[in-house]
N, C-alpha and C positions, 0 to 999 in steps of 0.2 A: 496622522500627515498633511504633510502643507501644503496650503495652499500657496497654488501654483497661479492660476486663474490664465495656465497657455493655451490656448485656442485648440494644440495636438498633443494634447497632455495622450501616451500611448495609453497606460496605466489605467486610465479612468474611462477612454475610451475601449477601452477591450471589457473593463467591469461591465460597460452599461450594457454592451450590446450581446454580452453574456445574456441580459435577460431577450432579446428580440431575437434569441435561439427554435422559443414554441413558434416565431414567426415568422422561416428560413422563409418561403415562399413570398408570404408578403413582401420582404427586406428583399428579395430577389427581383419579385414582380418592381419596386418602383425602382431599382438599378437599372434597370430593364428599361426603363419608360425615362429615365430622368438622361439615359444616353443615347434614349429614339430621339426624343425631346433635340438634345445638340447637336446632331444632325442633320433634323430636320432644319435649325437656326438658319445655316446662308441659303438654304432654295429660297427662297423668295426672292434674295433678289437675284442670283443666277438666272430669274426665272426673266425674271425684270431686264435684267441685260439680256435678255435671247427673245422674248415677245422686242424689246426697240428693232436692234439691232439689223432682224430677219425677220419681221414681220410687218410692223408699223413702218416704218422707213422705206419697202418695197412697194407699199401699201396691200400687200395681203391679208385682204379680211377675214378667210375662211381660217384660213392658218393661225391666225389672232385672238378668232372666237372660239377654237381648241383650246388653244395656249390659256384665253382667258375661261375655261373652265376646268383644268388643270389647276390651275395658282389657286379656283376655288375648293381643289378636291384636298389643297396639302394646306389651305389654312382654317380649312374643316376636321381635319383631321386632326391638324395642331391641338385645336380647341378641345377635339374629345378626348386625347393624349392628355394634354395634359387636366382635364376637369376628373379625369382616370390615378392621376398623378400626385395632384393632389387630395383623393380621396385617399389612396391606397398609405400615402407617407405620413398622414394624418389617422389613419388607421390604425396601423403600425406604430407612433408618438405615441399614442391613448393605452393602447393592449401594455405596451411595456412602463408605460408609469402607473398603470391598476398595478402590480405587480411589480412593481419594486413598491410600492406604498406598501400592500400586506407584506410582503415583509420586513420594512421598514416596522409598520405597528406592530406584526407579531416581536421582531429584536423587541421594541420599545417595553409592550408587555412582560418580557424577561426581565426585566434591567431589574438589579435592585433600585431599592428603595433612593439610596446616595447619586444613583445620578436626578432621578427630580429633584431632590433638595436643591441641590445643584446647577438645574437648569429652567430656565423662568420657564410657563405652559403652555405661552406667545411663540416662545423660540420652534416652538419642537414641532408648534401646528403648520408652522410656517412653512419647517421641513419637510412635512408629510402633505400639506396642501399648495403653499408657494413656488417653492425651488422645486419643487415636483414640475409643475405645470413648463420651466422651463425646460425639465431635461428633455419634452415632448418636442420640442423645438429644435431639438435636438436632431429628430428625423427630420420636422415636414415644411422645415426654413433652416436648417442650417447646412450638418455634414452633407449630407444628399443631392442639395440643391448646389454646395458649396462646390463637387464631386462637376454634377453636372455644368454648372458655368464654365468653369475653368478647361472644361472637353469642348466647350461650344468653341470659347476664346480662341484657342489650337484650332480647331476647323475652319473658324473665321480667314483668324492669319494665315493660316496654311491657303486659303480658296485668293484670299487676299493679293496673297504672292504668284501664285498660278497664272490668276489673272493679269497681274500688270504689277511691276517691281517696285514701279518706278512707284503709280500713286499708290501701294503701299507705303511705301518707305517715304512718304509725306503724308498718310495719312495717323502711320505709327508717330509723329515725330515730337507729340503732347505727350505723348503716353508715360516717356522722366518722372518731368511731371505731376502725370494725375496719379503713379506707382505711389512717390515720394507724399499728397495730397490723403494720399489715402491710407499711409502707411502710421501720420503722425494723428489722422483722425480712430484711426483702429487704436492706439493709444490711449488715447484722453476718452473715450467712449468706452471702450474699458473700465478706467478706473471712473465713471462719474456712475458704469452700472452696476461696480462693484459698493461708491455709497450710497445708490439705488436701492440693493436687496439691507445694504447691512439697517436703511431707515427703513424697509418697511417689517423688516423682525421687530425693531424696532417698536413703530406702533403693533403692529400686533401684538407682541405681550405688554404694552400699556394700559389697552384697550380692553384685552381678556382680563388683567388682574385689574379693575377700575370696573369694569363691570359687575363679575363678581363680587367686589368689597364695595359694589354701591353705597350699602346699604351702612354700611362705617364713613363712607364718605360722608353722608346725610344727617348719622347722628352726633359727627363732628363739626356739620355746616362748613366743609373742606369744599364745597362743588367750585367756586372760584377761582381760589388757588391749583385743585387738581385739571380743571379748564387752563389754566395757564400754563402747568406743564403743559396739559395737552396739544395747544396751542405750538408748544418751544417744536412737542418730538415735528409737530404736523409740517410745523413753516421750514425744516432739518432734510422732510421726502420732499417736499414742494421743491427745496431747491434742489436740490439732487438731481431728483426730474429736474427743475428748468436748464440745468449746466449741461442736461445731454441733450435735452433739445436745444439749443444755445450753439451746441458740436456740432446736429444736425441741419441746422440753421446758415451753417458755416459752408461745410462740405458740399451739399450737393446743391451750391453757386456756383463753388467753381470748378465741380465739372463739369456743371451743361458750360460754364466760358471756354473749358478749355474743347468740352465738341465741338462749342461755333465753332471757334479757332482751326479744327482742323478740319471741320465742311467748311470754313472763310478759305484753306487754304489752296483744300480736294478747287473747290470749282475756282479760283485764283489759277490753279496747274492747270487742272481739263479742260477747262472753257478754253486755252491755247493749246492745250494740244487737239481738241477740237477741232478748231478751226487749224493750226498747221495742217489738223488730218491723222495725226499723231497716238488719239484718243479718239474712240468711237464714244458718243451716244449712253450707249447703253453703258460702255464701264463706268463712265460717268452720272447716272444715276445710278447706279452700281453701289459704289464709292459711298453717295451720299449714303445708301442703307446700308452698308457692312458698317461705315463709323457708327452709329444710332444703337448699331448690335453688337457689338464693339461696349460699346460708353460706358452702356446697361448692367452686365454681367457684373464687371469691374465697376460702375458706384454702388450695385446692389452683392456685390464683393465682399466690401469692408460692412456693411450693414448684418450679412451671414458669418461677420468673422465674429462679429460685436455676439452673434445670437450664438453661436456657437460660444466661444467665453463664458457668457455667461451661463449657458450647460455647461459648462467645468466649472463654475467655479462651485454652481449651484450644486452638481454630482461632489464636489470633492466638501463641501459640507453634509451634504445625502450621506454618503460615505465611512465621516468623520462620525458619524451616531451608529451607525449601522458596524462601524470598529469599535468601536466604545467596548472597551473591557470589564465595563460593569456586569456582564450578563447572569444572571443567577445561574453557574451554571448544578446544574441534576447530577454526583457524582454520584448520586447514593443509587441503589437496588432493595433495598430493606421495605420489605409489603410486609410486616409481619400479619396474623390475624384478625391481632385484639394487642391491646393496648392496656398492661397495667394501671400507668397512670403513677406512677417514680420517675419525679423529677429530681432532678442533682445539678446544676451552677457548682463548679469545682476550679476555679479563683479565679475565675472571669475578670480581661479588661477589657475597655470600649473606651474609644473615642470618637465621634465623629468629624474630629480634624485630625484624616488621617495625618496629614502635614507634618503636624506638630511631633510625633508616635518618636523621632531621632530628633526631638529639640531636648533643652537641655531641662522645659517643663511643658510634656506635655498634657493635656489639655482632656484629663481622661476621665469619664463621665463614671462609669464600677472600675473599681478600683481591687480587683482584687476577692470579687462576691464571691460566697461559698454560704446554699444554705443548700436543699430535701425535705421536696414534700410529699408527702405516702400518698399512697390511693385513698381515697373517700374524704379527704383532707380540704376543707376553705380555708385558705389561707389569705390575708389583707398586705396589700403591703403599703405604708405609713409616711410618707416624704415629704418634704418643700420643692416648694418646683424647679426643678431644673436638678434632685437629686437619681433618678435615672431608673423613675420608675416606670416611664411608659416605654427605657430600654428597654428592660430585661422583659418586656413582652417583644417587643419590636425584633429581640436574641432571637428566643424563642421561637418564633415562627420563619429564624434565618430570614428576614429581609435586611439583614445586617449580620457580618461577622468580624466570629471576636476575634480580637488581638493576639487576643495569650488565655490560657486556657481554654476550657468546653466544657460544653450543655449535654448531659447523658437523656433520657427518659428510659427507664425499663434499663440504664448500666449499660445503655448504646449512644452513642455519639449522637448526635443530630444528623453529623452531615451523613448519615447514612446510611439515613432513613433518606426514601424515594421523594422528592421537593413535594411534590403533589400528593405522596401521600401521609406526607406529616402537618402540611396545612391542610389535607382534611380531616387531620384529626384532630386537629383546635380550630373551637367555635370563641370567636373574639366578638365582641358586644363593642365600640368605642362609643366616645362621647360626644361628637363629630361624627350625625351619620349621614353618609352620602346616599342617595337614591340614584337614579338616573332618570329622564325621562320614558318611562315607557309606565306600564303596570305595572299596580301594587301585585301579583301573582309572580310574574320576572322579575322582578327586584325584589322577594324573597327565594325564588328558585334561581336567579340567574340564569336561565336558561338550563336550567338540569335537568337533564329528562326523567331520571330518574327521581324526580322527586315527584309526587302526584301532585296532583289538584285534592283531594285528598289528609293527605299528609299532609299540607300547608291547615288547609282549614281543622286537624284536628290541635292543629299544634295552634292553631289560632284564639282557640276556642280552648285553650288550657291557658298560653300568657294573655287570656283578658282579654285582644286583638278584633277577634271577631264579630263583635258589637259594633266596635265604632268605621269597622274596614266593609259592614254591612250598610250602613247608611250616607254607605258617599254611590253619586251616581257609577253606576255600570259593579261597584262594589269591588272582585276581585281583580277584573279589567278593567279598574280605574285607570285612567292617568294622570299620576304626578308630575307636575312637571319640572323645570331644568330642580336640580339639588333636593326636592319633593318643599317646593318654595309652598305650595298650597295645603302641606298639611301643620300641624303644629310639633312646638319642640319633642312633646309627649306621646301623638302616632308615631313618628315615627325610630323612635327610640321603637315602640311597641312594634315595629315591624324587623328594627335592627333586633330585638329577644324573637321571634319568628324563624327568622332566616339565621341568625346562630341554630338555633334548636330545629329544624326543620331537617338541616343537614347532618343532628345525628354527632355532634365529635362527642370523644373522648376525655374529651379537656374544654374545656367552660371560663374565658375568659372574656370577667368586666375592665373596662380599659375608664373607670370614672362613668358608668353607664346610667348612672343617676342623678350625676349633676347638675344639668339642665332643667330638670322636667318639675311639673307639678307633685304639690304631695297625692292629690290621687293617685295619679301614677305610678308615680314612686307604691302606694301602695298595694297595684295592680304587682307593678312588679318583682316588688321583694317575696307576695306571695308565690309570680309565674317560675322566681328564684328557689325557691320552697319545695313548688314541685315537683323541680327541673331533677332538682337531688333527694327527690324520695326511694323511697326500694323498691316502695310502689305505685310508681307513676305509671299512666294506662298505659304508656307507648311500651313501658319494657323497658325502658334506658339501661343500661348495663348496667349491675351496682356498684363498680369499682369507678361513676363514673366522678369526675373531681373537679370540684366548686375553683376556679384561679380566681380570689376579686382582690383587684385592688381599687382604694378607699380615698379617698380626696384626702388634702392634703389638710 
């Protein structure tokens, strides 16, 4: 999808409004309130003109009182309608972006790891949070408001010509200059807003990466250097915002000057008309009010168009993510009751750099790999960094897809298995353990209801993790901080073992799982590993349990 930035991109608007279908009543109510407010816009000047010409000049006090009450009623009605209009348009926008966020997050959770390899986390966060907020503005401050303002302009101009075509022409004499200024402003502010969104994404990416890697920054005493980088990015973010503010600071005074010129022309011509008895005093006052009503929506239209453009830019970015072809398509349907555990890599070729495949020197990580692992075997892969050890694990779990060859389990291509079933049969313990900011029990079960507390506690006792968990405040309900920072490396690794064990997989993969822990914890894990592969295991693991181990180089 190309980023056009057009204010009215019909394809994008159509895709956005698909998400508003569940809220049709709110949408139509918002449109109805918008139209009603637009029609009520010119009512006050008309009533003012009528009061001045028919009640004030003749000195009709009773009629003046009743008309004043009627005008007060109109003002109250407009205020009430504006309240409901603001409420329902914002309610519609927030419901739409809630649903869009859910769809986007679900989509992203199904992407292949290749997407996350090439996309900074901060950029994904910006798409899910900041860009979504600007889409809400399409409903609360963008399209619906623009429709209302345009309709109000049409109604006001029509009424002005009906009342006095000469005053109407004089009032509109500065409109060509206003439209020219609005068009210039719209194009300039669009460029500024696009720059702001780009810098917001860059700022989010930098902050997220450096807060996550702050330990490395401090270990190597890079605080000052990284601070300078942050200052540069922050300065660019400030400059883009100031650029947008500068355009506003020019545009709005220009609009006020043109409005004042129109009012001056009306007063000059209208006063002479009143003296010559060609124009009523009520008409003169009404047209001054019409000019204010006319210029306000024109001035705000430029702002609303840019709000709409920002929403279009953000929606293009969001739909670009939604349209990513990196989705892990689950074409397989097989759910065999049992996996025997015969794993075979048959002439497997793979590279992370897909763009190099058709070049003269493809950057292959695996080149024609062939091996076969039988049930009950414990296999170790030893090799230098970058030799492809972790790649084998990634391919077995279908995190990536082979470019040549095939991977078989029990003589069945892994692509023929249901993806969730396949991964449910493979337990992986990584060297770099990731824990969520949640309780220990939820980090182990990942909120999978079929894994009970009894199962978790039994697994923790077998693996030697129960002892340290029971020393924590709240025990299994203890809330670990982000990435489990309050736990030691060995404790996090033990929890990772318990997590893999509690899922009772048929294939166990240890990816350098003991390379970053202390000797005592390694001995505990070694005994746990022996327990896991024992035929007499107390949790009655299947006899064909396969231990698939990768050692450090």
